[in-house]
C-alpha positions in Angstrom: -14.8 6.2 3.0 -17.0 5.4 -0.1 -15.7 2.9 -2.6 -15.2 4.2 -6.1 -16.0 2.5 -9.5 -15.5 3.1 -13.2 -17.8 1.5 -15.8 -16.7 0.5 -19.3 -19.4 0.0 -22.0 -21.8 1.7 -19.6 -24.8 1.3 -21.9 -28.0 2.8 -20.6 -26.7 2.9 -17.1 -27.7 -0.4 -15.6 -24.3 -1.2 -14.2 -23.8 2.3 -12.9 -27.2 2.4 -11.2 -26.6 -1.0 -9.6 -23.2 0.0 -8.4 -24.6 3.2 -6.8 -27.4 1.2 -5.2 -24.6 -1.0 -3.8 -22.9 2.0 -2.3 -20.2 2.8 -4.9 -19.4 6.3 -6.1 -19.2 5.9 -9.9 -16.5 8.4 -10.9 -16.4 7.6 -14.6 -18.5 5.8 -17.2 -17.4 5.1 -20.8 -19.8 4.5 -23.6 -19.3 4.9 -27.4 -22.9 4.7 -28.5 -24.4 8.2 -28.7 -28.0 7.1 -27.9 -26.9 5.0 -24.9 -24.8 7.9 -23.7 -27.8 10.2 -23.9 -30.0 7.8 -21.9 -27.2 7.1 -19.4 -26.7 10.8 -18.8 -30.5 11.2 -18.3 -30.6 8.3 -15.8 -27.5 9.3 -13.8 -25.3 12.2 -13.1 -21.8 10.7 -13.4 -18.8 11.8 -15.5 -19.5 10.3 -18.9 -16.8 9.8 -21.6 -17.9 9.1 -25.2 -15.2 6.4 -25.7 -15.1 2.7 -26.5 -12.7 0.5 -24.5 -10.2 0.6 -27.4 -10.2 4.4 -27.3 -9.5 4.7 -23.5 -6.0 6.0 -22.7 -4.8 3.7 -19.9 -2.9 6.5 -18.2 -6.0 8.7 -18.1 -8.2 5.9 -16.6 -9.1 6.8 -13.0 -7.7 4.8 -10.1 -10.7 3.2 -8.6 -11.7 0.4 -6.2 -13.8 -1.5 -8.8 -13.5 -1.7 -12.6 -16.8 -2.9 -14.1 -17.3 -3.6 -17.8 -19.8 -5.2 -20.1 -18.0 -6.9 -23.1 -20.4 -7.5 -25.9 -18.1 -9.1 -28.4 -18.7 -12.5 -29.9 -15.8 -14.9 -30.0 -16.7 -16.5 -33.3 -17.8 -15.2 -36.7 -20.8 -16.7 -38.6 -18.4 -19.0 -40.3 -17.2 -20.2 -36.9 -13.7 -18.8 -37.1 -12.2 -16.8 -34.2 -12.0 -13.2 -35.2 -8.8 -12.1 -33.4 -8.9 -8.5 -34.7 -12.2 -8.0 -32.6 -11.2 -10.0 -29.5 -7.6 -9.1 -28.8 -8.2 -5.4 -28.1 -11.0 -5.7 -25.6 -9.6 -8.4 -23.3 -6.0 -7.3 -23.7 -6.9 -3.6 -23.1 -8.6 -4.7 -19.9 -5.4 -6.4 -18.8 -3.4 -3.2 -19.6 -5.8 -1.2 -17.4 -5.6 -3.8 -14.6 -1.8 -3.8 -14.8 -1.4 -0.1 -14.7 -4.3 1.1 -12.6 -4.7 -1.9 -10.2 -8.3 -1.6 -9.1 -9.0 -3.7 -5.9 -11.7 -5.7 -7.8 -13.1 -6.3 -11.2 -16.6 -7.2 -12.4 -17.2 -8.2 -16.0 -20.3 -9.3 -17.9 -19.4 -11.2 -21.1 -21.2 -13.2 -23.9 -21.1 -16.9 -23.1 -19.4 -17.8 -26.4 -16.4 -15.7 -25.4 -15.5 -18.2 -22.6 -14.7 -20.8 -25.3 -11.9 -18.8 -26.7 -8.2 -18.7 -25.9 -8.5 -15.0 -25.4 -10.7 -15.6 -22.4 -8.4 -18.2 -20.9 -5.4 -15.9 -21.5 -7.3 -13.0 -19.9 -8.0 -15.2 -16.8 -4.3 -16.3 -16.6 -3.0 -12.7 -17.1 -5.4 -11.4 -14.4 -4.2 -14.0 -12.0 -0.6 -13.2 -12.9 -1.4 -9.6 -11.9 -2.5 -10.7 -8.5 -6.2 -11.2 -8.9 -8.1 -14.2 -7.6 -10.7 -14.7 -10.3 -14.0 -16.6 -10.4 -16.6 -16.8 -13.2 -20.0 -18.3 -13.6 -22.6 -18.7 -16.4 -25.8 -16.9 -15.4 -29.3 -17.6 -16.8 -30.8 -14.1 -17.3 -34.4 -15.4 -17.1 -33.8 -16.9 -13.7 -32.3 -13.7 -12.3 -34.6 -11.1 -13.9 -37.8 -13.1 -14.3 -38.0 -11.9 -17.9 -39.0 -14.4 -20.5 -35.7 -14.4 -22.4 -33.4 -17.2 -23.5 -30.2 -15.5 -22.7 -27.1 -16.4 -20.7 -24.2 -14.2 -19.6 -21.0 -14.9 -18.0 -20.1 -12.9 -14.9 -16.4 -12.6 -14.0 -15.3 -11.4 -10.6 -11.7 -10.7 -9.6 -10.3 -9.5 -6.2 -6.7 -8.6 -5.5 -5.2 -11.4 -3.6 -3.4 -8.9 -1.4 -6.8 -7.8 0.0 -7.1 -11.2 1.6 -10.6 -11.6 0.2 -12.0 -13.9 -2.3 -15.4 -14.2 -4.0 -17.9 -17.0 -4.0 -21.0 -16.9 -6.3 -24.2 -17.2 -4.3 -26.4 -20.3 -4.8 -29.4 -19.5 -7.0 -32.6 -18.9 -5.1 -36.1 -17.8 -5.8 -35.3 -14.4 -4.3 -33.5 -13.2 -7.4 
């Protein structure tokens, strides 16, 4: 039996391609940006929905083994204040999806600044309250890709505790 996945903020298709290479059947990809949607559909033949995370109806979201998402939001404005109107919907919408659709695992990519917010801590606590064992790690994009960029991302992985599995991040190596 092949594992299924749904991708939120699918972008150009990098997550979808990676998941298919890992053996997942991507049954739905959500992307609001028209150009990204066009490129994604050219790269992959998966069901695409022109919707942002905020527009997804939780009841219509597919029941899948893995929910993958790339959350692009910044946690602070230029003035340094938390902009709750931008943060609450994304992380809380993900919790609603986890609570109602209960994927066996989650994989999220986030901006590093988001980890400093109460919204991130609340997300982790809520995910654990829903039965997920959650781990997260800051990743140096240059080390992993070899591209000369000064970018860091945060990777969040969650696995349902009932599955009896956990997740440990691998030690960085020169093989990345």
